[in-house]
N, CA, C, O and the ligand as a Tripos MOL2 file, in Angstrom:
@<TRIPOS>MOLECULE
protein
  257   255    65     0     0
PROTEIN
NO_CHARGES

@<TRIPOS>ATOM
      1 N           0.8470   -1.2010    0.0000 N.3       1 MET1
      2 CA          0.0000    0.0000    0.0000 C.3       1 MET1
      3 C           0.8770    1.2430    0.0000 C.2       1 MET1
      4 O           1.7400    1.3970    0.8640 O.2       1 MET1
      5 N           0.6600    2.1350   -0.9690 N.am      2 ASP2
      6 CA          1.4790    3.3280   -1.1070 C.3       2 ASP2
      7 C           0.6780    4.5890   -0.8060 C.2       2 ASP2
      8 O          -0.5470    4.6090   -0.9260 O.2       2 ASP2
      9 N           1.3930    5.6380   -0.4130 N.am      3 CYS3
     10 CA          0.7620    6.9240   -0.1070 C.3       3 CYS3
     11 C           0.1240    7.5180   -1.3590 C.2       3 CYS3
     12 O           0.7210    7.5190   -2.4360 O.2       3 CYS3
     13 N          -1.0890    8.0200   -1.2010 N.am      4 GLN4
     14 CA         -1.7620    8.6470   -2.3320 C.3       4 GLN4
     15 C          -1.1430   10.0050   -2.6590 C.2       4 GLN4
     16 O          -1.2950   10.5070   -3.7730 O.2       4 GLN4
     17 N          -0.4550   10.5890   -1.7010 N.am      5 GLY5
     18 CA          0.1100   11.9100   -1.9070 C.3       5 GLY5
     19 C           1.4690   11.8780   -2.5810 C.2       5 GLY5
     20 O           1.7070   12.6220   -3.5330 O.2       5 GLY5
     21 N           2.3680   11.0210   -2.0960 N.am      6 CYS6
     22 CA          3.7420   11.0600   -2.5860 C.3       6 CYS6
     23 C           4.2350    9.7100   -3.0970 C.2       6 CYS6
     24 O           5.3280    9.6310   -3.6590 O.2       6 CYS6
     25 N           3.4460    8.6350   -2.9120 N.am      7 GLY7
     26 CA          3.8390    7.3380   -3.4280 C.3       7 GLY7
     27 C           4.7950    6.5700   -2.5350 C.2       7 GLY7
     28 O           5.2110    5.4630   -2.8790 O.2       7 GLY7
     29 N           5.1450    7.1390   -1.4010 N.am      8 ASN8
     30 CA          6.0220    6.4530   -0.4780 C.3       8 ASN8
     31 C           5.2870    5.2760    0.1710 C.2       8 ASN8
     32 O           4.0610    5.2810    0.2800 O.2       8 ASN8
     33 N           6.0390    4.2900    0.5900 N.am      9 GLU9
     34 CA          5.4130    3.1480    1.2430 C.3       9 GLU9
     35 C           4.8320    3.5660    2.5940 C.2       9 GLU9
     36 O           5.4790    4.2660    3.3730 O.2       9 GLU9
     37 N           3.6010    3.1230    2.8570 N.am     10 LEU10
     38 CA          2.9180    3.4920    4.0890 C.3      10 LEU10
     39 C           3.2340    2.5130    5.2060 C.2      10 LEU10
     40 O           3.5150    1.3370    4.9750 O.2      10 LEU10
     41 N           3.1800    3.0360    6.4270 N.am     11 VAL11
     42 CA          3.3580    2.2160    7.6140 C.3      11 VAL11
     43 C           2.0080    2.0650    8.2930 C.2      11 VAL11
     44 O           1.2800    3.0440    8.4590 O.2      11 VAL11
     45 N           1.6710    0.8490    8.6860 N.am     12 GLU12
     46 CA          0.4120    0.6120    9.3730 C.3      12 GLU12
     47 C           0.6650    0.2640   10.8320 C.2      12 GLU12
     48 O           1.5340   -0.5440   11.1590 O.2      12 GLU12
     49 N          -0.1180    0.8950   11.7000 N.am     13 ILE13
     50 CA         -0.0430    0.6050   13.1220 C.3      13 ILE13
     51 C          -1.4270    0.1630   13.5680 C.2      13 ILE13
     52 O          -2.3930    0.9110   13.4200 O.2      13 ILE13
     53 N          -1.5320   -1.0320   14.1060 N.am     14 ALA14
     54 CA         -2.8320   -1.5710   14.5000 C.3      14 ALA14
     55 C          -3.0020   -1.5000   16.0130 C.2      14 ALA14
     56 O          -2.0940   -1.8260   16.7780 O.2      14 ALA14
     57 N          -4.1910   -1.0660   16.4200 N.am     15 LEU15
     58 CA         -4.5330   -1.0120   17.8330 C.3      15 LEU15
     59 C          -5.8730   -1.6970   18.0260 C.2      15 LEU15
     60 O          -6.6880   -1.7490   17.1050 O.2      15 LEU15
     61 N          -6.0970   -2.2100   19.1900 N.am     16 THR16
     62 CA         -7.4190   -2.7210   19.5230 C.3      16 THR16
     63 C          -7.9590   -1.9060   20.6910 C.2      16 THR16
     64 O          -7.3650   -1.8930   21.7690 O.2      16 THR16
     65 N          -9.0820   -1.2270   20.4790 N.am     17 VAL17
     66 CA         -9.6780   -0.3650   21.4940 C.3      17 VAL17
     67 C         -11.1140   -0.8060   21.7230 C.2      17 VAL17
     68 O         -11.9380   -0.7740   20.8090 O.2      17 VAL17
     69 N         -11.4030   -1.2160   22.9420 N.am     18 ASP18
     70 CA        -12.7610   -1.6270   23.2990 C.3      18 ASP18
     71 C         -13.3190   -2.6550   22.3190 C.2      18 ASP18
     72 O         -14.4930   -2.6130   21.9530 O.2      18 ASP18
     73 N         -12.4750   -3.5550   21.9120 N.am     19 GLY19
     74 CA        -12.9260   -4.6300   21.0370 C.3      19 GLY19
     75 C         -12.9720   -4.2710   19.5610 C.2      19 GLY19
     76 O         -13.3160   -5.1100   18.7300 O.2      19 GLY19
     77 N         -12.6260   -3.0240   19.2250 N.am     20 HIS20
     78 CA        -12.6040   -2.6050   17.8340 C.3      20 HIS20
     79 C         -11.1640   -2.5510   17.3450 C.2      20 HIS20
     80 O         -10.2630   -2.1010   18.0540 O.2      20 HIS20
     81 N         -10.9730   -3.0150   16.1340 N.am     21 GLU21
     82 CA         -9.6410   -2.9510   15.5630 C.3      21 GLU21
     83 C          -9.4470   -1.6220   14.8510 C.2      21 GLU21
     84 O         -10.1530   -1.3090   13.8910 O.2      21 GLU21
     85 N          -8.4910   -0.8480   15.3270 N.am     22 LEU22
     86 CA         -8.1570    0.4340   14.7070 C.3      22 LEU22
     87 C          -6.8170    0.3030   14.0080 C.2      22 LEU22
     88 O          -5.8640   -0.2360   14.5710 O.2      22 LEU22
     89 N          -6.7460    0.7930   12.7880 N.am     23 THR23
     90 CA         -5.4990    0.7640   12.0400 C.3      23 THR23
     91 C          -5.1680    2.1660   11.5760 C.2      23 THR23
     92 O          -5.9550    2.7970   10.8700 O.2      23 THR23
     93 N          -4.0000    2.6550   11.9730 N.am     24 MET24
     94 CA         -3.5320    3.9290   11.4890 C.3      24 MET24
     95 C          -2.5450    3.6880   10.3620 C.2      24 MET24
     96 O          -1.5810    2.9380   10.5160 O.2      24 MET24
     97 N          -2.7880    4.3200    9.2410 N.am     25 THR25
     98 CA         -1.8740    4.2320    8.1110 C.3      25 THR25
     99 C          -1.1500    5.5530    7.9960 C.2      25 THR25
    100 O          -1.7830    6.5960    7.8340 O.2      25 THR25
    101 N           0.1610    5.5250    8.0770 N.am     26 SER26
    102 CA          0.9460    6.7410    8.1460 C.3      26 SER26
    103 C           2.0480    6.7420    7.0970 C.2      26 SER26
    104 O           2.6970    5.7240    6.8550 O.2      26 SER26
    105 N           2.2480    7.8970    6.4800 N.am     27 CYS27
    106 CA          3.3420    8.0700    5.5320 C.3      27 CYS27
    107 C           4.4820    8.7990    6.2310 C.2      27 CYS27
    108 O           4.2950    9.9040    6.7390 O.2      27 CYS27
    109 N           5.6580    8.1860    6.2580 N.am     28 SER28
    110 CA          6.7940    8.8050    6.9350 C.3      28 SER28
    111 C           7.3870    9.9370    6.1060 C.2      28 SER28
    112 O           8.1940   10.7190    6.6090 O.2      28 SER28
    113 N           6.9940   10.0270    4.8490 N.am     29 GLU29
    114 CA          7.5630   11.0420    3.9620 C.3      29 GLU29
    115 C           6.8120   12.3700    4.0650 C.2      29 GLU29
    116 O           7.4280   13.4170    4.2610 O.2      29 GLU29
    117 N           5.4860   12.3280    3.9350 N.am     30 CYS30
    118 CA          4.7110   13.5780    3.9310 C.3      30 CYS30
    119 C           3.7420   13.6560    5.1090 C.2      30 CYS30
    120 O           2.9690   14.6090    5.2100 O.2      30 CYS30
    121 N           3.7780   12.6590    6.0050 N.am     31 ASP31
    122 CA          3.0120   12.6880    7.2490 C.3      31 ASP31
    123 C           1.5070   12.6100    7.0240 C.2      31 ASP31
    124 O           0.7310   13.0070    7.8940 O.2      31 ASP31
    125 N           1.0950   12.1140    5.8950 N.am     32 THR32
    126 CA         -0.3300   11.8650    5.6710 C.3      32 THR32
    127 C          -0.7530   10.6630    6.5020 C.2      32 THR32
    128 O          -0.0660    9.6420    6.5360 O.2      32 THR32
    129 N          -1.8960   10.7990    7.1720 N.am     33 ARG33
    130 CA         -2.3850    9.7050    8.0020 C.3      33 ARG33
    131 C          -3.8550    9.4440    7.7100 C.2      33 ARG33
    132 O          -4.6260   10.3620    7.4320 O.2      33 ARG33
    133 N          -4.2150    8.1920    7.7780 N.am     34 SER34
    134 CA         -5.6320    7.8540    7.6900 C.3      34 SER34
    135 C          -5.8990    6.7260    8.6750 C.2      34 SER34
    136 O          -4.9930    5.9950    9.0770 O.2      34 SER34
    137 N          -7.1650    6.6050    9.0510 N.am     35 TRP35
    138 CA         -7.5500    5.6380   10.0670 C.3      35 TRP35
    139 C          -8.6420    4.7320    9.5380 C.2      35 TRP35
    140 O          -9.5160    5.1480    8.7780 O.2      35 TRP35
    141 N          -8.5670    3.4930    9.9560 N.am     36 ARG36
    142 CA         -9.6570    2.5620    9.6830 C.3      36 ARG36
    143 C         -10.1070    1.9500   11.0000 C.2      36 ARG36
    144 O          -9.2960    1.6590   11.8790 O.2      36 ARG36
    145 N         -11.3960    1.7630   11.1140 N.am     37 ARG37
    146 CA        -11.9540    1.1180   12.2910 C.3      37 ARG37
    147 C         -12.7680   -0.0790   11.8240 C.2      37 ARG37
    148 O         -13.7440    0.0700   11.0890 O.2      37 ARG37
    149 N         -12.3630   -1.2600   12.2540 N.am     38 ASP38
    150 CA        -12.9860   -2.4960   11.7770 C.3      38 ASP38
    151 C         -13.0220   -2.5280   10.2540 C.2      38 ASP38
    152 O         -13.9890   -2.9970    9.6540 O.2      38 ASP38
    153 N         -11.9630   -2.0270    9.6430 N.am     39 GLY39
    154 CA        -11.8160   -2.1150    8.1960 C.3      39 GLY39
    155 C         -12.4200   -0.9670    7.4180 C.2      39 GLY39
    156 O         -12.2590   -0.9100    6.1990 O.2      39 GLY39
    157 N         -13.1190   -0.0390    8.0830 N.am     40 GLU40
    158 CA        -13.7400    1.0820    7.3880 C.3      40 GLU40
    159 C         -13.0240    2.3770    7.7320 C.2      40 GLU40
    160 O         -12.6600    2.6090    8.8850 O.2      40 GLU40
    161 N         -12.8260    3.2160    6.7290 N.am     41 PHE41
    162 CA        -12.1650    4.4910    6.9640 C.3      41 PHE41
    163 C         -13.0290    5.3860    7.8540 C.2      41 PHE41
    164 O         -14.2480    5.4540    7.6960 O.2      41 PHE41
    165 N         -12.3740    6.0660    8.7860 N.am     42 VAL42
    166 CA        -13.0880    6.9260    9.7200 C.3      42 VAL42
    167 C         -12.3980    8.2810    9.7810 C.2      42 VAL42
    168 O         -11.2490    8.4320    9.3660 O.2      42 VAL42
    169 N         -13.1330    9.2720   10.3120 N.am     43 GLU43
    170 CA        -12.5680   10.6020   10.4830 C.3      43 GLU43
    171 C         -11.6310   10.6230   11.6850 C.2      43 GLU43
    172 O         -11.8720    9.9510   12.6880 O.2      43 GLU43
    173 N         -10.5600   11.4020   11.5700 N.am     44 LEU44
    174 CA         -9.5380   11.4310   12.6150 C.3      44 LEU44
    175 C         -10.1100   11.8760   13.9570 C.2      44 LEU44
    176 O          -9.7480   11.3190   14.9940 O.2      44 LEU44
    177 N         -10.9890   12.8610   13.9540 N.am     45 ASP45
    178 CA        -11.5050   13.3830   15.2190 C.3      45 ASP45
    179 C         -12.2110   12.3020   16.0260 C.2      45 ASP45
    180 O         -12.0240   12.1990   17.2380 O.2      45 ASP45
    181 N         -13.0210   11.4980   15.3470 N.am     46 GLY46
    182 CA        -13.7240   10.4290   16.0390 C.3      46 GLY46
    183 C         -12.7750    9.3980   16.6090 C.2      46 GLY46
    184 O         -12.9860    8.8820   17.7060 O.2      46 GLY46
    185 N         -11.7290    9.1010   15.8600 N.am     47 VAL47
    186 CA        -10.7560    8.1340   16.3340 C.3      47 VAL47
    187 C         -10.0270    8.6500   17.5570 C.2      47 VAL47
    188 O          -9.8040    7.9100   18.5150 O.2      47 VAL47
    189 N          -9.6530    9.9340   17.5210 N.am     48 LEU48
    190 CA         -8.9170   10.4830   18.6610 C.3      48 LEU48
    191 C          -9.7670   10.4630   19.9220 C.2      48 LEU48
    192 O          -9.2460   10.2540   21.0180 O.2      48 LEU48
    193 N         -11.0620   10.6760   19.7770 N.am     49 THR49
    194 CA        -11.9390   10.5730   20.9290 C.3      49 THR49
    195 C         -11.9180    9.1540   21.4840 C.2      49 THR49
    196 O         -11.8330    8.9420   22.6940 O.2      49 THR49
    197 N         -11.9960    8.1940   20.5760 N.am     50 ASP50
    198 CA        -11.9770    6.7990   21.0070 C.3      50 ASP50
    199 C         -10.6400    6.4280   21.6380 C.2      50 ASP50
    200 O         -10.5750    5.5710   22.5190 O.2      50 ASP50
    201 N          -9.5910    7.0690   21.1850 N.am     51 LEU51
    202 CA         -8.2500    6.7030   21.6240 C.3      51 LEU51
    203 C          -7.8150    7.4350   22.8920 C.2      51 LEU51
    204 O          -6.6640    7.3140   23.3120 O.2      51 LEU51
    205 N          -8.7140    8.1830   23.4970 N.am     52 SER52
    206 CA         -8.3080    9.0240   24.6140 C.3      52 SER52
    207 C          -7.6340    8.2260   25.7240 C.2      52 SER52
    208 O          -6.7650    8.7450   26.4240 O.2      52 SER52
    209 N          -8.0250    6.9830   25.8840 N.am     53 THR53
    210 CA         -7.4420    6.1740   26.9500 C.3      53 THR53
    211 C          -6.1480    5.5070   26.5200 C.2      53 THR53
    212 O          -5.4190    4.9760   27.3580 O.2      53 THR53
    213 N          -5.8510    5.5250   25.2240 N.am     54 THR54
    214 CA         -4.6490    4.8260   24.7480 C.3      54 THR54
    215 C          -3.7020    5.7850   24.0470 C.2      54 THR54
    216 O          -2.8030    5.3580   23.3220 O.2      54 THR54
    217 N          -3.9000    7.0670   24.2570 N.am     55 ARG55
    218 CA         -3.1130    8.0520   23.5220 C.3      55 ARG55
    219 C          -1.6150    7.9300   23.8190 C.2      55 ARG55
    220 O          -0.7860    8.1210   22.9290 O.2      55 ARG55
    221 N          -1.2800    7.6180   25.0490 N.am     56 THR56
    222 CA          0.1350    7.5080   25.3980 C.3      56 THR56
    223 C           0.8100    6.3980   24.5930 C.2      56 THR56
    224 O           1.9100    6.5650   24.0650 O.2      56 THR56
    225 N           0.1160    5.2630   24.5150 N.am     57 ARG57
    226 CA          0.7070    4.1610   23.7610 C.3      57 ARG57
    227 C           0.7880    4.5100   22.2790 C.2      57 ARG57
    228 O           1.7460    4.1560   21.5920 O.2      57 ARG57
    229 N          -0.2410    5.2140   21.8000 N.am     58 TYR58
    230 CA         -0.2650    5.6150   20.3900 C.3      58 TYR58
    231 C           0.9340    6.5060   20.0640 C.2      58 TYR58
    232 O           1.6010    6.3000   19.0500 O.2      58 TYR58
    233 N           1.2050    7.4790   20.9040 N.am     59 ARG59
    234 CA          2.3210    8.3900   20.6570 C.3      59 ARG59
    235 C           3.6560    7.6520   20.7100 C.2      59 ARG59
    236 O           4.5680    7.9330   19.9320 O.2      59 ARG59
    237 N           3.7520    6.7280   21.6190 N.am     60 ARG60
    238 CA          5.0000    5.9670   21.7130 C.3      60 ARG60
    239 C           5.2320    5.1680   20.4220 C.2      60 ARG60
    240 O           6.3590    5.0440   19.9440 O.2      60 ARG60
    241 N           4.1370    4.6320   19.8760 N.am     61 SER61
    242 CA          4.2730    3.8650   18.6460 C.3      61 SER61
    243 C           4.7820    4.7280   17.5120 C.2      61 SER61
    244 O           5.5780    4.2710   16.6910 O.2      61 SER61
    245 N           4.3290    5.9770   17.4570 N.am     62 LEU62
    246 CA          4.7410    6.8620   16.3800 C.3      62 LEU62
    247 C           6.2150    7.2040   16.4540 C.2      62 LEU62
    248 O           6.8200    7.5340   15.4340 O.2      62 LEU62
    249 N           6.7990    7.1340   17.6170 N.am     63 ALA63
    250 CA          8.1970    7.5340   17.7800 C.3      63 ALA63
    251 C           9.1650    6.4770   17.2610 C.2      63 ALA63
    252 O          10.3560    6.7450   17.1060 O.2      63 ALA63
    253 N           8.6640    5.2940   16.9960 N.am     64 ASN64
    254 CA          9.5510    4.2160   16.5530 C.3      64 ASN64
    255 C          10.0680    4.4830   15.1370 C.2      64 ASN64
    256 O          10.8290    3.6810   14.5970 O.2      64 ASN64
    257 ZN          3.2520   10.4780    1.4770 Zn       65 ZN65
@<TRIPOS>BOND
     1     1     2 1
     2     2     3 1
     3     3     4 2
     4     3     5 am
     5     5     6 1
     6     6     7 1
     7     7     8 2
     8     7     9 am
     9     9    10 1
    10    10    11 1
    11    11    12 2
    12    11    13 am
    13    13    14 1
    14    14    15 1
    15    15    16 2
    16    15    17 am
    17    17    18 1
    18    18    19 1
    19    19    20 2
    20    19    21 am
    21    21    22 1
    22    22    23 1
    23    23    24 2
    24    23    25 am
    25    25    26 1
    26    26    27 1
    27    27    28 2
    28    27    29 am
    29    29    30 1
    30    30    31 1
    31    31    32 2
    32    31    33 am
    33    33    34 1
    34    34    35 1
    35    35    36 2
    36    35    37 am
    37    37    38 1
    38    38    39 1
    39    39    40 2
    40    39    41 am
    41    41    42 1
    42    42    43 1
    43    43    44 2
    44    43    45 am
    45    45    46 1
    46    46    47 1
    47    47    48 2
    48    47    49 am
    49    49    50 1
    50    50    51 1
    51    51    52 2
    52    51    53 am
    53    53    54 1
    54    54    55 1
    55    55    56 2
    56    55    57 am
    57    57    58 1
    58    58    59 1
    59    59    60 2
    60    59    61 am
    61    61    62 1
    62    62    63 1
    63    63    64 2
    64    63    65 am
    65    65    66 1
    66    66    67 1
    67    67    68 2
    68    67    69 am
    69    69    70 1
    70    70    71 1
    71    71    72 2
    72    71    73 am
    73    73    74 1
    74    74    75 1
    75    75    76 2
    76    75    77 am
    77    77    78 1
    78    78    79 1
    79    79    80 2
    80    79    81 am
    81    81    82 1
    82    82    83 1
    83    83    84 2
    84    83    85 am
    85    85    86 1
    86    86    87 1
    87    87    88 2
    88    87    89 am
    89    89    90 1
    90    90    91 1
    91    91    92 2
    92    91    93 am
    93    93    94 1
    94    94    95 1
    95    95    96 2
    96    95    97 am
    97    97    98 1
    98    98    99 1
    99    99   100 2
   100    99   101 am
   101   101   102 1
   102   102   103 1
   103   103   104 2
   104   103   105 am
   105   105   106 1
   106   106   107 1
   107   107   108 2
   108   107   109 am
   109   109   110 1
   110   110   111 1
   111   111   112 2
   112   111   113 am
   113   113   114 1
   114   114   115 1
   115   115   116 2
   116   115   117 am
   117   117   118 1
   118   118   119 1
   119   119   120 2
   120   119   121 am
   121   121   122 1
   122   122   123 1
   123   123   124 2
   124   123   125 am
   125   125   126 1
   126   126   127 1
   127   127   128 2
   128   127   129 am
   129   129   130 1
   130   130   131 1
   131   131   132 2
   132   131   133 am
   133   133   134 1
   134   134   135 1
   135   135   136 2
   136   135   137 am
   137   137   138 1
   138   138   139 1
   139   139   140 2
   140   139   141 am
   141   141   142 1
   142   142   143 1
   143   143   144 2
   144   143   145 am
   145   145   146 1
   146   146   147 1
   147   147   148 2
   148   147   149 am
   149   149   150 1
   150   150   151 1
   151   151   152 2
   152   151   153 am
   153   153   154 1
   154   154   155 1
   155   155   156 2
   156   155   157 am
   157   157   158 1
   158   158   159 1
   159   159   160 2
   160   159   161 am
   161   161   162 1
   162   162   163 1
   163   163   164 2
   164   163   165 am
   165   165   166 1
   166   166   167 1
   167   167   168 2
   168   167   169 am
   169   169   170 1
   170   170   171 1
   171   171   172 2
   172   171   173 am
   173   173   174 1
   174   174   175 1
   175   175   176 2
   176   175   177 am
   177   177   178 1
   178   178   179 1
   179   179   180 2
   180   179   181 am
   181   181   182 1
   182   182   183 1
   183   183   184 2
   184   183   185 am
   185   185   186 1
   186   186   187 1
   187   187   188 2
   188   187   189 am
   189   189   190 1
   190   190   191 1
   191   191   192 2
   192   191   193 am
   193   193   194 1
   194   194   195 1
   195   195   196 2
   196   195   197 am
   197   197   198 1
   198   198   199 1
   199   199   200 2
   200   199   201 am
   201   201   202 1
   202   202   203 1
   203   203   204 2
   204   203   205 am
   205   205   206 1
   206   206   207 1
   207   207   208 2
   208   207   209 am
   209   209   210 1
   210   210   211 1
   211   211   212 2
   212   211   213 am
   213   213   214 1
   214   214   215 1
   215   215   216 2
   216   215   217 am
   217   217   218 1
   218   218   219 1
   219   219   220 2
   220   219   221 am
   221   221   222 1
   222   222   223 1
   223   223   224 2
   224   223   225 am
   225   225   226 1
   226   226   227 1
   227   227   228 2
   228   227   229 am
   229   229   230 1
   230   230   231 1
   231   231   232 2
   232   231   233 am
   233   233   234 1
   234   234   235 1
   235   235   236 2
   236   235   237 am
   237   237   238 1
   238   238   239 1
   239   239   240 2
   240   239   241 am
   241   241   242 1
   242   242   243 1
   243   243   244 2
   244   243   245 am
   245   245   246 1
   246   246   247 1
   247   247   248 2
   248   247   249 am
   249   249   250 1
   250   250   251 1
   251   251   252 2
   252   251   253 am
   253   253   254 1
   254   254   255 1
   255   255   256 2
@<TRIPOS>SUBSTRUCTURE
     1 MET1         2 RESIDUE 1 A MET
     2 ASP2         6 RESIDUE 1 A ASP
     3 CYS3        10 RESIDUE 1 A CYS
     4 GLN4        14 RESIDUE 1 A GLN
     5 GLY5        18 RESIDUE 1 A GLY
     6 CYS6        22 RESIDUE 1 A CYS
     7 GLY7        26 RESIDUE 1 A GLY
     8 ASN8        30 RESIDUE 1 A ASN
     9 GLU9        34 RESIDUE 1 A GLU
    10 LEU10       38 RESIDUE 1 A LEU
    11 VAL11       42 RESIDUE 1 A VAL
    12 GLU12       46 RESIDUE 1 A GLU
    13 ILE13       50 RESIDUE 1 A ILE
    14 ALA14       54 RESIDUE 1 A ALA
    15 LEU15       58 RESIDUE 1 A LEU
    16 THR16       62 RESIDUE 1 A THR
    17 VAL17       66 RESIDUE 1 A VAL
    18 ASP18       70 RESIDUE 1 A ASP
    19 GLY19       74 RESIDUE 1 A GLY
    20 HIS20       78 RESIDUE 1 A HIS
    21 GLU21       82 RESIDUE 1 A GLU
    22 LEU22       86 RESIDUE 1 A LEU
    23 THR23       90 RESIDUE 1 A THR
    24 MET24       94 RESIDUE 1 A MET
    25 THR25       98 RESIDUE 1 A THR
    26 SER26      102 RESIDUE 1 A SER
    27 CYS27      106 RESIDUE 1 A CYS
    28 SER28      110 RESIDUE 1 A SER
    29 GLU29      114 RESIDUE 1 A GLU
    30 CYS30      118 RESIDUE 1 A CYS
    31 ASP31      122 RESIDUE 1 A ASP
    32 THR32      126 RESIDUE 1 A THR
    33 ARG33      130 RESIDUE 1 A ARG
    34 SER34      134 RESIDUE 1 A SER
    35 TRP35      138 RESIDUE 1 A TRP
    36 ARG36      142 RESIDUE 1 A ARG
    37 ARG37      146 RESIDUE 1 A ARG
    38 ASP38      150 RESIDUE 1 A ASP
    39 GLY39      154 RESIDUE 1 A GLY
    40 GLU40      158 RESIDUE 1 A GLU
    41 PHE41      162 RESIDUE 1 A PHE
    42 VAL42      166 RESIDUE 1 A VAL
    43 GLU43      170 RESIDUE 1 A GLU
    44 LEU44      174 RESIDUE 1 A LEU
    45 ASP45      178 RESIDUE 1 A ASP
    46 GLY46      182 RESIDUE 1 A GLY
    47 VAL47      186 RESIDUE 1 A VAL
    48 LEU48      190 RESIDUE 1 A LEU
    49 THR49      194 RESIDUE 1 A THR
    50 ASP50      198 RESIDUE 1 A ASP
    51 LEU51      202 RESIDUE 1 A LEU
    52 SER52      206 RESIDUE 1 A SER
    53 THR53      210 RESIDUE 1 A THR
    54 THR54      214 RESIDUE 1 A THR
    55 ARG55      218 RESIDUE 1 A ARG
    56 THR56      222 RESIDUE 1 A THR
    57 ARG57      226 RESIDUE 1 A ARG
    58 TYR58      230 RESIDUE 1 A TYR
    59 ARG59      234 RESIDUE 1 A ARG
    60 ARG60      238 RESIDUE 1 A ARG
    61 SER61      242 RESIDUE 1 A SER
    62 LEU62      246 RESIDUE 1 A LEU
    63 ALA63      250 RESIDUE 1 A ALA
    64 ASN64      254 RESIDUE 1 A ASN
    65 ZN65       257 GROUP 0 **** ****
């Protein structure tokens, strides 16, 4: 899976929150990010609300 913006290879980070599988797809080149919840694309704001309890782990994952 490649970035729609720059064509760079995307990195996927999967989380499980309250029984839902969340996948963040991130481009390390242009910092484009998208989220999927149970396989469906979702808006970032809604995901961040859901992730409020796991934000620390999420940020740590991004630093890798
Ligand atoms: Zn990109």
